C-alpha positions as CSV (number, residue, x, y, z in Angstrom):
1,X,0.0,0.0,0.0
2,X,1.1,3.5,-0.8
3,X,0.4,6.7,1.3
4,X,-0.4,9.6,-0.9
5,X,-2.4,12.9,-0.9
6,X,-6.0,12.6,-2.2
7,X,-8.3,15.5,-2.9
8,X,-11.2,15.4,-0.4
9,X,-12.7,18.8,-1.2
10,X,-12.3,21.8,-3.6
11,X,-13.3,25.5,-3.3
12,X,-12.9,28.8,-5.0
13,X,-13.7,32.5,-4.5
14,X,-13.9,35.5,-6.9
15,X,-14.1,39.2,-6.2
16,X,-17.5,40.7,-6.5
17,X,-16.7,43.0,-9.4
18,X,-16.8,41.4,-12.8
19,X,-15.2,43.4,-15.6
20,X,-16.0,42.8,-19.3
21,X,-13.8,43.6,-22.3
22,X,-16.2,46.4,-23.2
23,X,-15.7,48.0,-19.9
24,X,-11.9,47.8,-20.2
25,X,-12.1,49.3,-23.7
26,X,-13.6,52.4,-22.2
27,X,-10.3,52.9,-20.2
28,X,-7.6,51.4,-22.4
29,X,-7.0,51.5,-26.2
30,X,-8.4,48.0,-26.9
31,X,-11.6,46.3,-28.0
32,X,-13.6,43.2,-27.2
33,X,-12.7,41.8,-30.6
34,X,-9.0,42.4,-30.2
35,X,-8.9,40.7,-26.8
36,X,-11.1,37.7,-27.7
37,X,-9.2,37.0,-30.9
38,X,-5.8,37.0,-29.3
39,X,-6.6,35.4,-25.9
40,X,-10.1,34.1,-25.7
41,X,-10.8,36.3,-22.6
42,X,-14.2,37.9,-22.2
43,X,-14.4,38.7,-18.5
44,X,-12.2,39.0,-15.4
45,X,-12.9,39.7,-11.7
46,X,-11.1,42.6,-10.1
47,X,-10.7,42.9,-6.3
48,X,-12.2,45.8,-4.5
49,X,-10.6,47.8,-1.7
50,X,-11.7,45.4,1.0
51,X,-10.8,42.3,-1.0
52,X,-7.2,41.0,-0.6
53,X,-5.3,37.8,-1.5
54,X,-5.9,36.5,2.1
55,X,-9.6,37.2,2.1
56,X,-10.1,35.5,-1.2
57,X,-7.9,32.6,-0.1
58,X,-9.8,32.2,3.2
59,X,-13.1,32.1,1.4
60,X,-11.8,29.5,-1.1
61,X,-10.3,27.5,1.7
62,X,-13.6,27.5,3.7
63,X,-15.5,26.3,0.7
64,X,-13.0,23.4,0.2
65,X,-13.3,22.5,3.9
66,X,-17.1,22.5,3.6
67,X,-16.9,20.2,0.5
68,X,-14.6,17.9,2.4
69,X,-16.9,17.8,5.4
70,X,-13.9,18.9,7.6
71,X,-13.4,21.4,10.4
72,X,-10.6,23.9,10.1
73,X,-9.0,22.5,13.3
74,X,-8.3,19.2,11.5
75,X,-5.8,20.9,9.1
76,X,-2.2,20.5,10.1
77,X,-0.6,22.1,7.0
78,X,-1.4,25.2,4.8
79,X,0.6,25.8,1.7
80,X,-0.4,29.0,-0.1
81,X,0.8,29.8,-3.6
82,X,0.8,33.5,-4.5
83,X,2.9,36.2,-6.2
84,X,0.8,39.0,-4.7
85,X,0.9,38.5,-0.9
86,X,-0.9,40.8,1.5
87,X,2.4,41.8,3.0
88,X,6.1,41.3,2.3
89,X,6.0,39.3,5.5
90,X,4.6,37.4,7.3
91,X,3.3,34.7,4.9
92,X,-0.2,35.2,3.7
93,X,-0.8,31.6,4.7
94,X,-0.6,32.6,8.3
95,X,-3.3,35.3,7.8
96,X,-5.5,32.5,6.3
97,X,-4.7,30.3,9.3
98,X,-5.7,33.0,11.7
99,X,-8.9,33.8,9.8
100,X,-9.9,30.2,9.8
101,X,-9.4,30.0,13.6
102,X,-6.6,27.5,13.5
103,X,-4.3,28.0,16.5
104,X,-1.4,26.0,15.3
105,X,-0.4,24.3,12.1
106,X,2.5,24.5,9.6
107,X,1.7,27.5,7.3
108,X,3.8,29.1,4.6
109,X,3.7,30.6,1.1
110,X,5.4,29.4,-2.1
111,X,6.1,31.7,-5.0
112,X,6.4,30.3,-8.5
113,X,3.9,32.7,-10.1
114,X,1.5,30.9,-12.4
115,X,3.0,27.5,-11.6
116,X,2.7,28.2,-7.9
117,X,-0.3,25.9,-7.3
118,X,1.6,23.0,-8.9
119,X,4.6,23.6,-6.7
120,X,2.4,23.8,-3.6
121,X,0.6,20.6,-4.5
122,X,4.0,18.9,-4.9
123,X,5.2,20.2,-1.6
124,X,2.1,19.2,0.3
125,X,2.0,15.7,-1.4
126,X,5.6,15.2,-0.4
127,X,5.0,16.1,3.2
128,X,1.9,13.9,3.4
129,X,3.8,11.0,1.9
130,X,6.6,11.5,4.4
131,X,4.1,11.5,7.3
132,X,4.7,15.1,8.2
133,X,1.1,16.1,7.6
134,X,-2.3,14.3,7.3
135,X,-4.7,17.0,6.2
136,X,-3.4,19.9,4.1
137,X,-5.0,23.0,2.6
138,X,-3.4,23.9,-0.7
139,X,-4.4,27.3,-2.0
140,X,-3.6,29.4,-5.0
141,X,-4.7,33.0,-4.5
142,X,-3.9,36.3,-6.3
143,X,-4.8,39.9,-6.6
144,X,-2.8,40.5,-9.8
145,X,-4.8,43.7,-10.5
146,X,-2.6,45.4,-7.9
147,X,0.5,45.0,-10.0
148,X,-0.8,45.7,-13.4
149,X,0.1,48.7,-15.5
150,X,-3.4,49.9,-16.5
151,X,-1.9,51.9,-19.4
152,X,-0.3,48.8,-21.0
153,X,-3.0,47.2,-23.1
154,X,-0.8,44.2,-23.8
155,X,-0.8,43.1,-20.2
156,X,-3.7,44.7,-18.3
157,X,-6.3,42.9,-20.3
158,X,-4.9,39.5,-19.6
159,X,-5.2,39.1,-15.8
160,X,-7.8,38.8,-13.1
161,X,-8.1,38.1,-9.4
162,X,-9.3,35.1,-7.5
163,X,-8.5,32.1,-5.4
164,X,-8.9,28.3,-5.5
165,X,-8.2,25.7,-2.9
166,X,-8.1,21.9,-2.3
167,X,-8.0,19.8,0.8
168,X,-5.5,17.0,0.5
169,X,-5.9,14.1,2.9
170,X,-3.6,11.2,3.4
171,X,-5.0,8.0,2.0
172,X,-3.6,4.4,1.6
173,X,-4.1,2.8,-1.7
174,X,-2.6,0.5,-4.3
175,X,0.2,1.8,-6.4
176,X,-1.9,1.7,-9.6
177,X,-5.4,1.9,-8.1
178,X,-5.4,4.3,-5.2
179,X,-6.9,7.8,-5.3
180,X,-4.6,10.8,-5.0
181,X,-1.6,12.4,-6.5
182,X,0.2,9.8,-8.7
183,X,3.1,11.9,-10.0
184,X,4.4,15.5,-10.2
185,X,7.1,17.0,-12.3
186,X,8.4,20.6,-11.8
187,X,10.9,22.7,-13.7
188,X,12.5,26.2,-13.7
189,X,14.8,28.1,-16.0
190,X,15.8,31.5,-14.7
191,X,17.5,32.5,-17.9
192,X,14.2,33.8,-19.2
193,X,13.5,36.4,-16.5
194,X,13.2,39.3,-18.9
195,X,10.3,37.7,-20.8
196,X,7.9,37.8,-17.9
197,X,8.6,39.6,-14.7
198,X,7.7,42.4,-12.3
199,X,9.9,45.5,-12.5
200,X,10.2,46.0,-8.7
201,X,10.8,44.4,-5.4
202,X,11.9,45.1,-1.8
203,X,15.6,44.6,-2.3
204,X,15.9,46.3,-5.7
205,X,13.5,49.2,-6.1
206,X,11.8,49.2,-2.8
207,X,8.5,49.2,-4.7
208,X,5.9,46.6,-5.7
209,X,6.5,47.1,-9.4
210,X,4.3,46.2,-12.4
211,X,4.0,43.2,-14.7
212,X,6.1,43.3,-17.9
213,X,5.8,40.6,-20.6
214,X,7.0,39.7,-24.1
215,X,3.9,37.8,-25.1
216,X,5.1,36.2,-28.3
217,X,8.2,34.6,-26.7
218,X,6.2,33.5,-23.7
219,X,3.7,31.8,-26.0
220,X,6.4,29.9,-27.8
221,X,8.0,28.6,-24.6
222,X,4.7,27.7,-23.0
223,X,3.5,25.4,-25.8
224,X,6.8,23.4,-25.9
225,X,7.3,23.3,-22.1
226,X,3.8,22.3,-21.2
227,X,3.6,19.6,-23.8
228,X,6.9,18.2,-22.5
229,X,6.1,18.3,-18.8
230,X,2.7,16.7,-19.4
231,X,4.4,13.8,-21.2
232,X,6.9,13.5,-18.3
233,X,4.3,13.4,-15.6
234,X,2.1,10.9,-17.5
235,X,5.2,8.6,-18.0
236,X,6.0,8.9,-14.3
237,X,2.5,7.8,-13.5
238,X,2.6,4.9,-16.0
239,X,-0.1,6.5,-18.1
240,X,-0.6,7.8,-21.7
241,X,-2.5,10.8,-23.1
242,X,-5.4,8.5,-24.0
243,X,-5.8,7.7,-20.3
244,X,-6.6,11.3,-19.4
245,X,-10.2,12.0,-18.5
246,X,-9.6,15.7,-17.8
247,X,-6.8,18.2,-18.4
248,X,-7.0,21.2,-16.1
249,X,-4.5,23.7,-17.5
250,X,-3.3,27.1,-16.4
251,X,-5.7,29.6,-17.9
252,X,-3.4,32.0,-19.6
253,X,-4.5,32.1,-23.2
254,X,-7.1,30.0,-25.2
255,X,-4.6,29.6,-28.0
256,X,-2.0,28.0,-25.7
257,X,-4.7,25.6,-24.4
258,X,-5.6,24.6,-28.0
259,X,-1.9,24.2,-29.1
260,X,-1.1,22.1,-26.0
261,X,-4.1,19.8,-26.6
262,X,-3.1,19.4,-30.2
263,X,0.5,18.5,-29.3
264,X,-0.8,15.8,-27.0
265,X,-3.4,14.6,-29.5
266,X,-6.0,15.2,-26.8
267,X,-9.7,15.7,-27.5
268,X,-10.4,19.5,-26.8
269,X,-13.6,18.4,-25.1
270,X,-11.4,17.0,-22.3
271,X,-9.8,20.3,-21.6
272,X,-11.3,22.4,-18.8
273,X,-11.5,26.0,-20.0
274,X,-12.3,29.0,-17.8
275,X,-10.0,31.7,-19.3
276,X,-13.0,33.3,-21.0
277,X,-14.7,34.0,-17.7
278,X,-11.7,34.5,-15.3
279,X,-8.8,35.6,-17.5
280,X,-5.3,34.7,-16.1
281,X,-5.5,34.5,-12.3
282,X,-1.9,33.2,-12.0
283,X,-1.5,30.7,-9.2
284,X,-5.3,30.7,-8.7
285,X,-6.2,29.7,-12.2
286,X,-5.7,25.9,-11.9
287,X,-7.6,25.4,-8.6
288,X,-10.3,27.8,-9.8
289,X,-10.8,25.7,-13.0
290,X,-10.6,22.5,-11.0
291,X,-13.3,23.6,-8.6
292,X,-15.6,24.6,-11.4
293,X,-15.2,21.3,-13.2
294,X,-15.8,19.3,-9.9
295,X,-18.9,21.3,-8.9
296,X,-20.5,21.1,-12.3
297,X,-20.1,17.4,-12.3
298,X,-17.6,16.9,-15.1
299,X,-14.8,15.6,-12.9
300,X,-16.0,12.5,-11.1
301,X,-14.5,10.1,-8.5
302,X,-11.6,8.0,-9.9
303,X,-11.2,10.2,-13.0
304,X,-7.6,10.7,-14.2
305,X,-7.0,14.4,-14.0
306,X,-3.9,16.2,-15.1
307,X,-3.0,19.7,-13.8
308,X,-0.4,21.9,-15.6
309,X,0.9,25.4,-15.6
310,X,3.8,27.7,-16.7
311,X,4.7,31.1,-15.3
312,X,7.3,33.7,-15.0
313,X,10.8,32.6,-14.1
314,X,10.2,30.5,-16.1
315,X,8.7,27.9,-13.9
316,X,6.5,25.1,-15.1
317,X,5.0,21.8,-13.9
318,X,2.3,19.2,-14.0
319,X,0.6,16.8,-11.7
320,X,-1.3,13.6,-12.4
321,X,-4.0,12.5,-10.0
322,X,-6.8,10.0,-9.6
323,X,-9.7,12.1,-8.3
């Protein structure tokens, strides 16, 4: 028997304000047609003054706990993926911990931008497999609107705010038959910093900075890297593309999703797509899409689900799980 981390509940949260392409076009030199043609995005949610990364993360976490039928006090690990923390320190995970009323558990942030949730899942799965945790909250949460240059139409139209969460619980199962995370593969290549980055930070400019991106180059790397890591993770799990019931990808650009599916020879109907409604929510995009597909009944118990993402750094990764 193998001890692994199985998803026992999912949850998500979105800011109240929903912004259409038409509304953005009133503020920026762009149009609904331009955005949809290049990205597939139609709407995004933008956090209000009282909505922060931690408030969104806490709401998503509570929904995941409710879905799992679990009390917050049963959680012994919180791993929160974000590039937009409430404060430089302490970790936003500790703010979520306090908001949930948990007196003591391991709680920390990971920062791998859009790949952050995959990194967080891998960390939590490793800790659960090692016996260092039994019930973990893994959260991806962002308020990317806070670091956007609203005069740069090439970036500001692409991103939104939100949070998604899963409860991972230790389960014993057969190597090939048990539920849970079957394999994860992570990568990073810091040589590509200038293609997607924020032009600020505490130790450089002393400011938060704004998102900068060279979209064409990012697109090229994304299609190749995501197809490769998906193949790696499936091979590690002893599976093939035809075994996938659902692919839940990072929601950056509809064209990247289409190109990745084609490279894998995967039926597009097996790809969960929410980019049209949420835009790119960075570390939140995979768990947001996962929660939507679970709650609308597409993802069912024992389905083979593959999660994947690529973000600034570059970082990229994939996880294969039996739901």
